[in-house]
C-alpha positions as CSV (number, residue, x, y, z in Angstrom):
1,M,0.0,0.0,0.0
2,K,1.1,3.5,-0.5
3,A,2.2,5.5,2.5
4,A,-0.9,7.7,2.7
5,Y,-3.1,4.6,2.9
6,H,-0.9,2.8,5.5
7,R,-1.2,6.0,7.6
8,A,-4.9,6.2,7.1
9,I,-5.5,2.5,8.0
10,T,-3.4,2.8,11.1
11,Q,-5.1,6.0,12.2
12,Q,-8.5,4.6,11.6
13,A,-7.8,1.4,13.5
14,L,-5.8,2.9,16.5
15,G,-6.6,6.6,16.6
16,G,-8.9,6.4,19.6
17,L,-6.7,3.8,21.4
18,L,-3.2,5.3,21.5
19,A,-2.0,8.7,22.6
20,P,-1.0,10.8,19.5
21,D,2.7,10.5,20.2
22,M,2.6,6.7,20.5
23,L,0.4,6.5,17.4
24,E,3.0,8.5,15.4
25,I,5.7,6.1,16.5
26,V,3.6,3.2,15.2
27,I,2.9,5.0,11.9
28,L,6.6,5.9,11.3
29,A,7.7,2.4,12.0
30,N,5.0,1.1,9.6
31,L,6.0,3.5,6.9
32,G,9.7,2.7,7.4
33,Q,9.1,-0.8,6.1
34,D,8.7,0.7,2.6
35,A,12.2,2.2,2.7
36,L,14.2,1.5,-0.5
37,R,16.5,-0.8,1.3
38,Y,13.6,-3.1,2.2
39,Q,12.2,-3.4,-1.3
40,I,14.5,-6.1,-2.5
41,G,15.2,-9.2,-0.5
42,H,12.5,-8.5,2.1
43,D,9.5,-10.1,0.5
44,H,8.3,-11.2,4.0
45,F,7.9,-7.5,4.9
46,H,5.2,-7.2,2.2
47,Y,3.8,-10.7,1.5
48,D,5.4,-10.5,-1.9
49,N,6.4,-13.4,-4.0
50,N,4.1,-15.8,-2.2
51,S,6.1,-15.4,1.0
52,F,3.1,-16.3,3.3
53,S,4.9,-18.4,5.8
54,A,7.9,-16.1,6.1
55,A,5.6,-13.0,6.5
56,D,3.5,-14.8,9.1
57,A,6.7,-15.6,11.0
58,Y,7.9,-12.0,10.7
59,I,4.6,-10.8,12.2
60,A,4.9,-13.2,15.1
61,E,8.5,-12.2,15.6
62,C,7.6,-8.5,15.7
63,R,4.7,-9.3,18.1
64,Q,7.2,-11.1,20.4
65,Q,9.6,-8.2,20.2
66,A,6.9,-5.7,21.1
67,R,5.8,-7.7,24.1
68,L,9.4,-8.0,25.3
69,H,10.0,-4.3,25.0
70,F,6.8,-3.5,26.8
71,K,7.8,-5.9,29.7
72,Q,11.1,-4.0,29.8
73,N,9.1,-0.7,29.9
74,N,10.7,0.4,26.6
75,L,7.5,1.8,25.1
76,R,9.1,3.4,22.1
77,A,10.8,0.2,20.9
78,G,7.6,-1.8,21.7
79,W,5.4,0.5,19.5
80,Q,8.1,0.5,16.8
81,A,8.0,-3.3,16.6
82,F,4.2,-3.2,16.6
83,G,4.3,-0.6,13.7
84,R,6.5,-2.9,11.7
85,L,4.1,-5.8,12.0
86,T,1.1,-3.6,11.1
87,H,2.8,-2.8,7.8
88,T,3.2,-6.4,6.9
89,A,-0.3,-7.3,8.1
90,Q,-1.8,-4.4,6.0
91,D,0.2,-5.4,2.9
92,F,-1.4,-8.9,3.0
93,Y,-4.6,-7.5,1.7
94,A,-3.1,-5.2,-0.9
95,H,-0.5,-7.6,-2.3
96,S,-2.3,-11.0,-2.3
97,N,-5.4,-12.2,-4.0
98,Y,-7.2,-12.8,-0.7
99,V,-9.7,-10.0,-1.3
100,A,-10.4,-11.1,-4.8
101,L,-11.0,-14.7,-3.7
102,W,-13.3,-13.5,-0.9
103,R,-15.2,-11.3,-3.2
104,E,-15.8,-14.2,-5.6
105,Q,-17.5,-16.0,-2.8
106,H,-19.4,-13.0,-1.5
107,P,-20.2,-10.9,-4.6
108,Q,-22.9,-8.8,-2.9
109,A,-20.9,-8.0,0.2
110,S,-19.7,-4.5,1.1
111,P,-16.2,-3.6,2.3
112,P,-17.1,-3.6,6.0
113,E,-18.2,-7.3,5.7
114,I,-14.8,-8.6,4.7
115,P,-13.1,-10.7,7.5
116,A,-9.6,-10.1,8.6
117,F,-6.7,-12.4,7.9
118,P,-6.9,-14.7,10.9
119,Q,-10.1,-16.1,9.3
120,W,-8.7,-16.9,5.9
121,N,-9.3,-20.4,4.6
122,Q,-5.9,-22.1,4.0
123,T,-7.4,-24.2,1.2
124,M,-8.0,-21.1,-0.9
125,A,-5.8,-20.6,-3.9
126,L,-3.9,-17.9,-2.2
127,R,-1.0,-16.2,-3.9
128,S,0.7,-12.8,-3.9
129,G,2.2,-10.7,-6.6
130,K,5.6,-11.7,-7.9
131,L,8.2,-9.0,-8.5
132,Y,9.7,-9.2,-12.0
133,Y,12.8,-7.1,-12.0
134,P,13.7,-4.7,-13.6
135,L,10.4,-4.0,-15.3
136,E,8.5,-4.2,-12.0
137,V,10.5,-1.2,-10.6
138,L,9.6,0.8,-13.7
139,S,5.9,0.2,-13.1
140,F,6.1,2.3,-9.9
141,A,6.8,5.4,-12.0
142,P,3.3,6.8,-12.9
143,F,4.5,8.0,-16.3
144,L,6.0,4.6,-17.2
145,R,3.3,2.4,-15.7
146,R,1.1,2.4,-18.8
147,L,4.0,1.3,-21.0
148,V,5.4,-1.3,-18.7
149,L,2.2,-3.0,-17.4
150,P,1.4,-4.8,-20.6
151,L,4.9,-6.3,-20.6
152,L,4.5,-7.9,-17.1
153,P,2.8,-11.2,-16.4
154,R,-0.6,-11.2,-14.7
155,D,0.8,-12.6,-11.5
156,S,3.1,-9.7,-11.1
157,H,2.9,-7.2,-8.2
158,A,2.0,-4.5,-10.7
159,W,-1.1,-6.3,-11.9
160,M,-2.2,-7.8,-8.5
161,N,-1.6,-5.0,-6.0
162,Q,-4.5,-3.1,-4.4
163,D,-2.3,-0.3,-3.3
164,D,-4.5,2.7,-4.2
165,P,-8.2,3.6,-4.9
166,G,-7.7,3.1,-8.6
167,Q,-7.6,-0.7,-8.0
168,P,-10.9,-2.7,-8.1
169,H,-10.6,-4.2,-4.6
170,F,-9.0,-1.3,-2.8
171,A,-11.9,-0.5,-0.5
172,F,-12.1,-4.1,0.6
173,A,-8.4,-4.3,1.1
174,F,-8.5,-1.1,3.2
175,A,-11.4,-2.3,5.3
176,A,-9.7,-5.7,6.0
177,A,-6.4,-4.0,6.9
178,V,-8.1,-1.8,9.4
179,K,-9.7,-4.8,11.0
180,H,-6.5,-6.7,11.1
181,T,-4.6,-3.8,12.6
182,L,-7.1,-3.5,15.4
183,L,-7.0,-7.3,16.0
184,E,-3.2,-7.1,16.3
185,Y,-3.5,-4.3,18.8
186,Q,-6.1,-6.2,20.8
187,N,-3.9,-9.3,20.7
188,L,-0.9,-7.4,21.9
189,T,-2.6,-5.4,24.7
190,Q,-4.7,-8.2,26.1
191,K,-1.7,-10.5,26.6
192,N,0.4,-7.8,28.3
């Protein structure tokens, strides 16, 4: 997802639950996962290239780090770890075909009805966008996207992503990401 939408998802999910300074720590850690250095070789940060198990493990690791930091009364580091896991959780909906598969099964549903990730059916034909370099990188430039997109396979990140409102399942991906972010917060705070 694009930075503005990661921020909006996180604010919508947690805005009434965290003090503004703590929320900003979470958001900055979330956005930091999209730093250029994390775009190649960190598929598990974004659920790219079908890295479902690795991304799930990364979320669990960040959750464990957050709990440890909170026990040590290091709130900043705890909320940073939580922010990193929210980015990955939110990208699941934007970078996989989960939303499209769910919508096929529930064609009349509205965005608020989509369930969050913990309820996904593991028998689904779940996959996420593959990154085809170097063309994939060029697809991120708005003025080149039209030219590059037809050259990329349909299973590419460029074709599959739901990163912005111009994509057909964006509203559903956004709604599910808000739910998942809230679930992660509840999971973290209830076990502290």
